[in-house]
All heavy atoms as an XYZ file, in Angstrom:
756
protein
N     -12.223    -14.641      7.757
C     -11.802    -13.454      8.498
C     -10.294    -13.302      8.377
O      -9.568    -14.276      8.443
C     -12.211    -13.582      9.957
N      -9.862    -12.066      8.190
C      -8.434    -11.786      8.057
C      -7.767    -11.610      9.406
O      -8.406    -11.350     10.423
N      -6.471    -11.799      9.407
C      -5.689    -11.562     10.618
C      -5.538    -10.062     10.826
O      -5.557     -9.292      9.882
C      -4.297    -12.182     10.477
C      -4.293    -13.675     10.242
C      -2.879    -14.192     10.120
C      -2.337    -13.846      8.747
N      -1.004    -14.375      8.500
N      -5.352     -9.670     12.062
C      -5.122     -8.263     12.367
C      -3.637     -7.953     12.299
O      -2.801     -8.765     12.700
C      -5.649     -7.929     13.759
C      -7.155     -8.062     13.952
C      -7.532     -7.759     15.399
C      -7.900     -7.134     13.018
N      -3.330     -6.784     11.791
C      -1.934     -6.348     11.724
C      -1.469     -5.992     13.136
O      -2.219     -5.427     13.924
C      -1.801     -5.138     10.815
N      -0.236     -6.321     13.424
C       0.326     -5.983     14.732
C       0.930     -4.575     14.730
O       1.029     -3.951     15.768
C       1.366     -7.001     15.126
C       0.816     -8.399     15.263
C       1.379     -9.083     16.473
N       0.894    -10.435     16.591
C      -0.127    -10.775     17.363
N      -0.773     -9.873     18.042
N      -0.504    -12.033     17.438
N       1.370     -4.133     13.539
C       1.978     -2.802     13.449
C       2.030     -2.368     11.997
O       1.850     -3.159     11.081
C       3.360     -2.783     14.068
C       4.348     -3.765     13.459
C       5.637     -3.798     14.256
C       6.383     -5.088     14.000
N       7.505     -5.250     14.896
N       2.314     -1.087     11.814
C       2.485     -0.534     10.473
C       3.974     -0.482     10.144
O       4.827     -0.689     11.018
C       1.891      0.876     10.405
O       2.681      1.775     11.160
N       4.272     -0.158      8.912
C       5.667      0.022      8.524
C       6.284      1.194      9.283
O       7.452      1.147      9.670
C       5.788      0.225      7.018
C       7.195      0.380      6.464
C       8.084     -0.810      6.841
C       7.155      0.563      4.961
N       5.495      2.225      9.554
C       5.992      3.349     10.354
C       6.376      2.883     11.755
O       7.424      3.272     12.282
C       4.949      4.463     10.430
C       5.372      5.706     11.204
C       6.596      6.366     10.561
C       4.215      6.692     11.287
N       5.563      2.019     12.361
C       5.903      1.454     13.673
C       7.213      0.678     13.602
O       8.051      0.758     14.501
C       4.800      0.529     14.174
C       3.492      1.226     14.428
O       3.490      2.424     14.787
O       2.437      0.563     14.254
N       7.386     -0.091     12.531
C       8.621     -0.872     12.358
C       9.824      0.049     12.199
O      10.883     -0.193     12.783
C       8.492     -1.801     11.150
C       9.720     -2.601     10.828
C      10.033     -3.655     11.872
N      11.258     -4.358     11.515
C      12.267     -4.583     12.340
N      12.193     -4.209     13.610
N      13.339     -5.202     11.912
N       9.685      1.121     11.435
C      10.777      2.087     11.276
C      11.133      2.723     12.623
O      12.317      2.872     12.956
C      10.397      3.159     10.260
C      10.294      2.704      8.813
C       9.613      3.778      7.974
C      11.648      2.346      8.250
N      10.117      3.097     13.392
C      10.365      3.650     14.729
C      11.077      2.639     15.619
O      11.982      2.987     16.376
C       9.053      4.084     15.390
C       8.449      5.320     14.766
O       9.160      6.047     14.040
O       7.244      5.558     15.003
N      10.671      1.386     15.517
C      11.258      0.305     16.313
C      12.759      0.165     16.048
O      13.557      0.097     16.980
C      10.518     -0.986     15.964
C      10.917     -2.222     16.687
C      10.065     -3.395     16.216
O      10.452     -4.047     15.208
O       9.020     -3.651     16.835
N      13.147      0.142     14.779
C      14.566     -0.051     14.467
C      15.400      1.189     14.802
O      16.552      1.064     15.217
C      14.803     -0.508     13.004
C      14.170     -1.856     12.747
C      14.350      0.503     12.005
N      14.830      2.375     14.642
C      15.603      3.573     14.986
C      15.761      3.710     16.497
O      16.808      4.153     16.960
C      14.986      4.856     14.383
O      13.639      4.975     14.784
C      15.084      4.843     12.870
N      14.741      3.310     17.267
C      14.875      3.304     18.731
C      15.931      2.315     19.197
O      16.575      2.512     20.223
C      13.539      2.985     19.404
C      12.607      4.168     19.502
C      11.450      3.902     20.462
N      10.782      2.631     20.234
C       9.772      2.430     19.387
N       9.284      3.440     18.711
N       9.238      1.235     19.246
N      16.116      1.244     18.413
C      17.132      0.243     18.733
C      18.532      0.694     18.321
O      19.510     -0.009     18.566
C      16.794     -1.086     18.059
N      18.630      1.881     17.704
C      19.932      2.428     17.340
C      20.342      2.214     15.894
O      21.427      2.643     15.495
N      19.507      1.569     15.121
C      19.824      1.372     13.705
C      19.420      2.615     12.912
O      18.532      3.361     13.308
C      19.073      0.156     13.142
C      19.564     -1.156     13.756
O      20.754     -1.239     14.097
O      18.740     -2.081     13.892
N      20.078      2.814     11.778
C      19.780      3.963     10.926
C      18.444      3.784     10.198
O      17.825      4.754      9.781
C      20.891      4.181      9.915
N      18.005      2.561     10.036
C      16.760      2.261      9.330
C      16.653      0.775      9.095
O      17.394     -0.016      9.683
N      15.747      0.380      8.228
C      15.575     -1.024      7.882
C      16.778     -1.515      7.087
O      17.440     -0.736      6.406
C      14.324     -1.212      7.034
C      12.994     -0.790      7.643
C      11.887     -0.917      6.603
C      12.673     -1.612      8.870
N      17.032     -2.811      7.165
C      18.061     -3.375      6.298
C      17.583     -3.256      4.856
O      16.377     -3.148      4.596
C      18.309     -4.847      6.642
O      17.200     -5.638      6.231
N      18.508     -3.286      3.923
C      18.140     -3.188      2.504
C      17.210     -4.321      2.111
O      16.218     -4.096      1.409
C      19.399     -3.195      1.636
N      17.479     -5.536      2.588
C      16.634     -6.681      2.238
C      15.214     -6.523      2.772
O      14.249     -6.801      2.070
C      17.236     -7.988      2.760
C      18.438     -8.425      1.961
O      18.599     -8.043      0.804
N      19.291     -9.230      2.565
N      15.094     -6.056      4.021
C      13.766     -5.881      4.603
C      13.002     -4.780      3.867
O      11.832     -4.938      3.514
C      13.869     -5.559      6.096
C      12.533     -5.469      6.796
C      12.638     -5.226      8.286
O      13.764     -5.009      8.813
O      11.588     -5.249      8.947
N      13.669     -3.663      3.615
C      13.021     -2.546      2.922
C      12.584     -2.962      1.523
O      11.451     -2.664      1.106
C      13.967     -1.349      2.855
N      13.442     -3.654      0.792
C      13.096     -4.095     -0.566
C      11.936     -5.078     -0.561
O      11.081     -5.031     -1.440
C      14.309     -4.705     -1.259
C      15.360     -3.704     -1.716
C      16.607     -4.421     -2.218
C      14.801     -2.784     -2.782
N      11.898     -5.967      0.433
C      10.796     -6.922      0.532
C       9.466     -6.177      0.692
O       8.499     -6.455      0.003
C      11.023     -7.888      1.698
C       9.934     -8.935      1.825
C      10.208     -9.970      2.913
N      10.225     -9.357      4.229
C      11.293     -9.319      5.032
N      12.448     -9.841      4.646
N      11.216     -8.764      6.223
N       9.432     -5.196      1.585
C       8.196     -4.444      1.817
C       7.803     -3.608      0.593
O       6.635     -3.568      0.219
C       8.339     -3.545      3.040
C       8.505     -4.290      4.339
C       9.280     -3.763      5.360
C       7.892     -5.521      4.573
C       9.440     -4.430      6.569
C       8.053     -6.193      5.778
C       8.822     -5.640      6.769
O       8.976     -6.305      7.971
N       8.777     -2.964     -0.026
C       8.487     -2.140     -1.211
C       7.992     -3.011     -2.358
O       7.034     -2.656     -3.056
C       9.721     -1.310     -1.621
C       9.531     -0.673     -2.983
C      10.014     -0.258     -0.566
N       8.601     -4.164     -2.544
C       8.187     -5.076     -3.614
C       6.740     -5.534     -3.393
O       5.923     -5.547     -4.312
C       9.113     -6.285     -3.677
C       8.796     -7.235     -4.831
C       9.779     -8.387     -4.945
N      11.111     -7.883     -5.248
C      12.182     -8.029     -4.452
N      12.077     -8.654     -3.306
N      13.349     -7.556     -4.808
N       6.420     -5.897     -2.163
C       5.059     -6.355     -1.865
C       4.047     -5.237     -2.049
O       2.955     -5.458     -2.593
C       4.988     -6.906     -0.442
C       5.743     -8.203     -0.273
C       5.805     -8.657      1.174
O       5.186     -8.077      2.062
N       6.562     -9.710      1.428
N       4.380     -4.033     -1.622
C       3.476     -2.893     -1.806
C       3.277     -2.610     -3.288
O       2.160     -2.330     -3.733
C       4.010     -1.662     -1.080
N       4.352     -2.685     -4.077
C       4.258     -2.453     -5.522
C       3.371     -3.506     -6.179
O       2.558     -3.181     -7.054
C       5.648     -2.458     -6.150
N       3.486     -4.754     -5.770
C       2.633     -5.809     -6.318
C       1.169     -5.552     -5.975
O       0.284     -5.746     -6.818
C       3.078     -7.178     -5.803
C       4.390     -7.638     -6.391
C       4.947     -8.893     -5.721
O       4.318     -9.414     -4.772
O       6.014     -9.356     -6.152
N       0.905     -5.108     -4.754
C      -0.472     -4.795     -4.349
C      -1.024     -3.633     -5.175
O      -2.171     -3.668     -5.628
C      -0.521     -4.468     -2.857
N      -0.202     -2.611     -5.389
C      -0.634     -1.462     -6.191
C      -0.872     -1.857     -7.641
O      -1.831     -1.397     -8.272
C       0.377     -0.322     -6.094
C       0.419      0.362     -4.731
C       1.630      1.264     -4.629
C      -0.861      1.114     -4.459
N      -0.009     -2.712     -8.185
C      -0.217     -3.206     -9.553
C      -1.557     -3.929     -9.668
O      -2.293     -3.750    -10.640
C       0.904     -4.144     -9.982
C       2.175     -3.431    -10.366
O       2.143     -2.190    -10.554
O       3.215     -4.110    -10.469
N      -1.876     -4.738     -8.660
C      -3.157     -5.447     -8.657
C      -4.315     -4.458     -8.618
O      -5.265     -4.553     -9.384
C      -3.230     -6.409     -7.467
C      -4.563     -7.083     -7.341
C      -4.874     -8.177     -8.128
C      -5.512     -6.617     -6.442
C      -6.117     -8.794     -8.025
C      -6.750     -7.217     -6.328
C      -7.052     -8.313     -7.122
N      -4.249     -3.494     -7.713
C      -5.327     -2.506     -7.597
C      -5.486     -1.683     -8.866
O      -6.614     -1.406     -9.296
C      -5.051     -1.554     -6.425
C      -5.195     -2.130     -5.033
C      -4.692     -1.128     -3.997
C      -6.637     -2.512     -4.752
N      -4.385     -1.278     -9.470
C      -4.416     -0.383    -10.624
C      -4.840     -1.064    -11.919
O      -5.122     -0.383    -12.900
C      -3.057      0.274    -10.816
C      -2.745      1.272     -9.721
O      -3.630      1.851     -9.115
N      -1.466      1.472     -9.458
N      -4.887     -2.378    -11.926
C      -5.304     -3.103    -13.133
C      -6.819     -3.000    -13.304
O      -7.566     -3.004    -12.329
C      -4.880     -4.568    -13.036
N      -7.257     -2.904    -14.552
C      -8.689     -2.865    -14.872
C      -9.252     -4.277    -14.722
O      -9.450     -4.981    -15.704
C      -8.884     -2.349    -16.301
C      -8.520     -0.928    -16.517
C      -9.635      0.013    -16.101
O     -10.803     -0.314    -16.140
N      -9.257      1.194    -15.684
N      -9.501     -4.712    -13.490
C      -9.982     -6.070    -13.264
C     -11.048     -6.169    -12.194
O     -11.560     -7.247    -11.931
C      -8.816     -6.971    -12.887
C      -8.225     -6.603    -11.520
C      -7.219     -7.585    -11.022
N      -6.033     -7.478    -11.838
C      -5.019     -8.310    -11.773
N      -5.026     -9.297    -10.943
N      -3.974     -8.143    -12.545
N     -11.370     -5.081    -11.558
C     -12.284     -5.120    -10.422
C     -13.704     -4.855    -10.907
O     -13.996     -3.792    -11.437
C     -11.844     -4.091     -9.371
C     -10.389     -4.222     -9.048
N      -9.900     -5.230     -8.254
C      -9.313     -3.506     -9.456
C      -8.585     -5.116     -8.166
N      -8.215     -4.071     -8.897
N     -14.570     -5.827    -10.726
C     -15.931     -5.744    -11.250
C     -16.903     -5.235    -10.184
O     -16.844     -5.622     -9.035
C     -16.403     -7.106    -11.728
C     -15.657     -7.588    -12.935
C     -16.410     -8.725    -13.623
N     -15.758     -9.049    -14.867
C     -15.959     -8.406    -16.008
N     -16.815     -7.425    -16.068
N     -15.317     -8.756    -17.106
N     -17.777     -4.371    -10.633
C     -18.914     -3.929     -9.836
C     -20.096     -3.904    -10.785
O     -20.140     -3.078    -11.711
C     -18.663     -2.550     -9.224
C     -19.775     -2.095     -8.312
C     -19.947     -2.671     -7.057
C     -20.672     -1.120     -8.720
C     -20.964     -2.270     -6.222
C     -21.700     -0.718     -7.899
C     -21.849     -1.294     -6.647
O     -22.868     -0.887     -5.832
N     -20.990     -4.842    -10.595
C     -22.074     -4.998    -11.560
C     -21.499     -5.440    -12.890
O     -20.689     -6.358    -12.944
N     -21.861     -4.759    -13.960
C     -21.333     -5.115    -15.280
C     -20.179     -4.204    -15.706
O     -19.767     -4.222    -16.859
C     -22.445     -5.110    -16.334
C     -23.083     -3.738    -16.497
O     -22.833     -2.850    -15.663
O     -23.845     -3.563    -17.469
N     -19.659     -3.412    -14.791
C     -18.556     -2.490    -15.078
C     -17.242     -3.031    -14.512
O     -17.229     -3.748    -13.510
C     -18.832     -1.110    -14.469
C     -20.123     -0.481    -14.924
C     -20.109     -0.153    -16.404
O     -19.122      0.359    -16.921
N     -21.200     -0.438    -17.085
N     -16.142     -2.656    -15.153
C     -14.807     -3.042    -14.701
C     -14.041     -1.777    -14.345
O     -14.066     -0.795    -15.093
C     -14.047     -3.833    -15.793
C     -12.654     -4.197    -15.332
C     -14.837     -5.084    -16.170
N     -13.372     -1.809    -13.222
C     -12.667     -0.637    -12.712
C     -11.237     -0.975    -12.311
O     -10.914     -2.116    -12.006
C     -13.362     -0.098    -11.447
C     -14.756      0.389    -11.670
C     -15.834     -0.485    -11.570
C     -15.003      1.714    -11.963
C     -17.130     -0.037    -11.766
C     -16.295      2.176    -12.164
C     -17.349      1.293    -12.057
O     -18.622      1.739    -12.254
N     -10.415      0.049    -12.261
C      -9.121      0.016    -11.576
C      -9.330      0.800    -10.287
O     -10.251      1.603    -10.170
C      -8.040      0.676    -12.423
N      -8.480      0.567     -9.319
C      -8.588      1.274     -8.044
C      -7.276      1.995     -7.774
O      -6.213      1.384     -7.791
C      -8.908      0.308     -6.893
C     -10.235     -0.402     -7.164
C      -8.931      1.048     -5.559
C     -10.532     -1.535     -6.231
N      -7.370      3.291     -7.548
C      -6.200      4.074     -7.132
C      -6.266      4.232     -5.623
O      -7.256      4.737     -5.094
C      -6.205      5.452     -7.784
C      -5.923      5.426     -9.251
C      -5.916      6.827     -9.841
O      -6.431      7.767     -9.265
N      -5.322      6.952    -11.008
N      -5.237      3.802     -4.932
C      -5.214      3.884     -3.469
C      -5.126      5.331     -2.996
O      -5.858      5.754     -2.131
C      -4.035      3.075     -2.918
C      -4.024      2.962     -1.436
N      -3.571      3.972     -0.618
C      -4.423      1.962     -0.620
C      -3.684      3.596      0.648
N      -4.201      2.367      0.666
N      -4.199      6.103     -3.519
C      -4.024      7.534     -3.297
C      -3.621      7.944     -1.886
O      -3.711      9.117     -1.529
C      -5.288      8.294     -3.732
C      -5.602      8.072     -5.186
C      -6.814      8.725     -5.751
N      -7.693      9.418     -4.860
C      -8.400     10.482     -5.206
N      -8.290     10.978     -6.423
N      -9.214     11.042     -4.367
N      -3.157      7.005     -1.066
C      -2.700      7.365      0.275
C      -1.656      6.366      0.762
O      -1.715      5.904      1.900
C      -3.882      7.437      1.244
C      -3.543      8.178      2.525
O      -2.571      8.912      2.593
N      -4.354      7.990      3.549
N      -0.710      6.026     -0.110
C       0.321      5.059      0.244
C       1.421      5.773      1.019
O       2.028      6.722      0.525
C       0.921      4.380     -1.008
C       2.038      3.418     -0.626
C      -0.176      3.664     -1.781
N       1.612      5.344      2.239
C       2.666      5.876      3.100
C       2.901      4.863      4.212
O       2.081      3.956      4.403
C       2.291      7.254      3.630
C       0.960      7.331      4.312
C       0.521      8.771      4.484
N      -0.759      8.811      5.157
C      -1.014      9.511      6.244
N      -0.064     10.252      6.784
N      -2.201      9.491      6.790
N       4.013      4.949      4.918
C       4.363      3.903      5.886
C       3.267      3.582      6.905
O       3.080      2.424      7.269
C       5.617      4.448      6.571
C       6.268      5.276      5.512
C       5.109      5.926      4.778
N       2.526      4.568      7.353
C       1.488      4.301      8.358
C       0.340      3.463      7.777
O      -0.364      2.780      8.515
C       0.961      5.616      8.988
C       0.112      6.405      8.007
C       0.227      5.344     10.285
N       0.175      3.459      6.455
C      -0.886      2.692      5.808
C      -0.394      1.389      5.195
O      -1.140      0.727      4.471
C      -1.584      3.544      4.748
C      -2.340      4.690      5.367
O      -2.796      4.604      6.508
N      -2.464      5.777      4.645
N       0.846      1.037      5.459
C       1.395     -0.246      5.033
C       1.448     -1.118      6.281
O       2.266     -0.904      7.171
C       2.771     -0.057      4.401
C       2.705      0.802      3.142
S       4.318      1.298      2.509
C       4.903     -0.245      1.865
N       0.536     -2.076      6.359
C       0.357     -2.865      7.567
C       1.142     -4.163      7.492
O       1.136     -4.843      6.466
C      -1.134     -3.152      7.771
C      -2.026     -1.901      7.755
C      -3.482     -2.301      7.869
C      -1.625     -0.940      8.870
N       1.811     -4.500      8.581
C       2.674     -5.683      8.619
C       1.941     -6.864      9.242
O       1.399     -6.773     10.341
C       3.943     -5.391      9.407
C       4.798     -4.237      8.893
C       6.062     -4.100      9.727
C       5.146     -4.423      7.433
N       1.945     -7.956      8.525
C       1.419     -9.237      8.971
C       2.585    -10.204      8.916
O       2.854    -10.779      7.867
C       0.308     -9.732      8.041
C      -0.948     -8.896      8.069
C      -1.024     -7.710      7.356
C      -2.051     -9.304      8.807
C      -2.178     -6.946      7.381
C      -3.206     -8.539      8.832
C      -3.253     -7.366      8.116
O      -4.400     -6.607      8.132
N       3.329    -10.326      9.994
C       4.549    -11.125      9.956
C       5.530    -10.467      9.005
O       5.876     -9.307      9.166
N       5.940    -11.184      7.965
C       6.871    -10.654      6.972
C       6.164    -10.074      5.751
O       6.807     -9.764      4.753
C       7.837    -11.751      6.507
C       8.870    -12.088      7.557
O       9.068    -11.275      8.480
O       9.471    -13.173      7.472
N       4.858     -9.960      5.807
C       4.091     -9.468      4.661
C       3.555     -8.064      4.914
O       3.212     -7.717      6.035
C       2.898    -10.387      4.378
C       3.288    -11.766      3.933
C       2.071    -12.630      3.674
O       0.933    -12.096      3.651
O       2.245    -13.835      3.489
N       3.473     -7.286      3.831
C       2.871     -5.951      3.876
C       1.531     -6.019      3.161
O       1.405     -6.635      2.106
C       3.768     -4.914      3.159
C       3.011     -3.640      2.856
C       4.967     -4.590      3.991
N       0.549     -5.370      3.755
C      -0.749     -5.203      3.109
C      -1.116     -3.728      3.206
O      -0.808     -3.065      4.189
C      -1.806     -6.056      3.792
C      -1.468     -7.533      3.677
C      -2.541     -8.394      4.194
N      -2.100     -9.785      4.210
C      -2.730    -10.732      4.836
N      -3.830    -10.466      5.510
N      -2.273    -11.959      4.800
N      -1.755     -3.243      2.174
C      -2.162     -1.838      2.173
C      -3.442     -1.661      2.974
O      -4.364     -2.464      2.866
C      -2.377     -1.347      0.745
C      -1.152     -1.367     -0.156
C      -1.521     -0.947     -1.561
C      -0.064     -0.476      0.404
N      -3.476     -0.614      3.767
C      -4.659     -0.291      4.542
C      -5.114      1.125      4.232
O      -4.492      1.834      3.455
N      -6.183      1.532      4.859
C      -6.753      2.879      4.753
C      -7.062      3.245      3.305
O      -6.299      3.924      2.632
C      -5.855      3.937      5.381
C      -6.530      5.289      5.442
O      -7.654      5.460      4.967
N      -5.866      6.264      6.027
N      -8.202      2.810      2.871
C      -8.656      3.111      1.513
C      -9.599      4.309      1.483
O     -10.389      4.463      0.558
C      -9.336      1.877      0.905
C      -8.354      0.845      0.425
C      -7.664      0.049      1.326
C      -8.104      0.683     -0.922
C      -6.763     -0.900      0.893
C      -7.193     -0.260     -1.364
C      -6.523     -1.054     -0.457
N      -9.511      5.181      2.478
C     -10.439      6.308      2.564
C     -10.280      7.300      1.408
O     -11.227      8.015      1.082
C     -10.295      7.027      3.898
O      -8.987      7.538      4.064
N      -9.102      7.351      0.775
C      -8.890      8.238     -0.367
C      -8.926      7.487     -1.694
O      -8.686      8.069     -2.743
C      -7.551      8.971     -0.259
C      -7.490      9.969      0.860
C      -6.605      9.792      1.908
C      -8.319     11.080      0.870
C      -6.539     10.707      2.946
C      -8.260     12.001      1.901
C      -7.368     11.812      2.940
N      -9.222      6.199     -1.656
C      -9.212      5.382     -2.873
C     -10.268      5.873     -3.856
O     -11.300      6.434     -3.476
C      -9.458      3.919     -2.528
N      -9.972      5.654     -5.133
C     -10.881      6.091     -6.188
C     -10.964      4.991     -7.244
O      -9.945      4.467     -7.685
C     -10.351      7.382     -6.816
C     -11.233      7.963     -7.888
C     -10.675      9.288     -8.368
C     -11.568      9.898     -9.428
N     -11.026     11.165     -9.909
N     -12.186      4.661     -7.624
C     -12.395      3.703     -8.710
C     -12.303      4.459    -10.027
O     -12.909      5.519    -10.191
C     -13.752      3.037     -8.576
N     -11.519      3.925    -10.946
C     -11.282      4.557    -12.247
C     -11.781      3.610    -13.331
O     -11.413      2.444    -13.359
C      -9.773      4.835    -12.468
C      -9.191      5.666    -11.338
C      -9.534      5.475    -13.824
C      -9.760      7.050    -11.218
N     -12.585      4.150    -14.219
C     -13.107      3.362    -15.323
C     -12.432      3.813    -16.602
O     -12.211      5.003    -16.803
C     -14.614      3.565    -15.420
C     -15.330      2.471    -16.106
C     -16.837      2.662    -16.017
O     -17.320      3.718    -15.650
N     -17.558      1.633    -16.376
N     -12.042      2.894    -17.454
C     -11.389      3.240    -18.709
C      -9.882      3.270    -18.550
O      -9.333      2.924    -17.522
N      -9.226      3.715    -19.583
C      -7.768      3.703    -19.621
C      -7.124      4.955    -19.053
O      -5.924      5.016    -18.897
C      -7.281      3.503    -21.062
C      -7.704      2.177    -21.658
C      -7.164      0.989    -20.885
O      -5.995      1.023    -20.468
O      -7.922      0.025    -20.693
N      -7.907      5.984    -18.762
C      -7.355      7.241    -18.279
C      -6.783      7.122    -16.880
O      -7.195      6.290    -16.096
N      -5.838      7.959    -16.599
C      -5.238      8.024    -15.268
C      -5.519      9.406    -14.722
O      -5.291     10.399    -15.394
C      -3.709      7.780    -15.333
C      -3.081      7.987    -13.978
C      -3.425      6.398    -15.883
N      -6.011      9.469    -13.503
C      -6.244     10.774    -12.909
C      -5.150     11.034    -11.886
O      -4.661     10.124    -11.244
C      -7.611     10.862    -12.238
O      -7.645     10.078    -11.083
N      -4.753     12.277    -11.774
C      -3.728     12.668    -10.807
C      -4.414     13.548     -9.765
O      -5.081     14.517    -10.117
C      -2.589     13.433    -11.494
C      -1.916     12.523    -12.527
C      -1.576     13.952    -10.481
C      -0.872     13.187    -13.365
N      -4.286     13.172     -8.470
C      -4.943     13.955     -7.428
C      -4.504     15.411     -7.468
O      -3.375     15.721     -7.848
C      -4.490     13.283     -6.135
C      -4.041     11.918     -6.533
C      -3.542     12.056     -7.943
N      -5.399     16.309     -7.079
C      -5.073     17.733     -7.034
C      -3.875     17.950     -6.128
O      -3.736     17.334     -5.094
C      -6.252     18.533     -6.529
C      -7.394     18.572     -7.506
C      -8.545     19.408     -6.977
O      -8.634     19.711     -5.803
N      -9.432     19.787     -7.881
N      -3.012     18.872     -6.518
C      -1.837     19.184     -5.718
C      -0.633     18.343     -6.039
O       0.458     18.623     -5.584
N      -0.805     17.260     -6.804
C       0.320     16.402     -7.183
C       0.788     16.818     -8.553
O       0.018     16.952     -9.483
C      -0.098     14.911     -7.192
C       1.045     14.045     -7.678
C      -0.557     14.493     -5.812
N       2.069     17.058     -8.692
C       2.623     17.469     -9.978
C       3.704     16.518    -10.414
O       4.353     15.918     -9.691
C       3.174     18.880     -9.866
C       2.084     19.837     -9.436
C       2.353     21.214     -9.992
C       1.356     22.184     -9.450
N       0.210     22.420    -10.158
């Protein structure tokens, strides 16, 4: 069983701005962005098996409210818009240019 997140990145941003800071420190922001990028790289790789097929997963809803904080770690949440992609093609959601 996984641990429950105590807050999202959006909650953390609200927390620091309420405390009078302009935003996250550069080190904290870079740590979270790096971890989110690593998670997205993992999802986007053609490595996820379902039966005899291999897929990549596009999250398609990455934003601060869906980046969940577990101590100093970020994990992606809310996969309601996620899409499994088969093959080398990349699809771009409607409305994104």
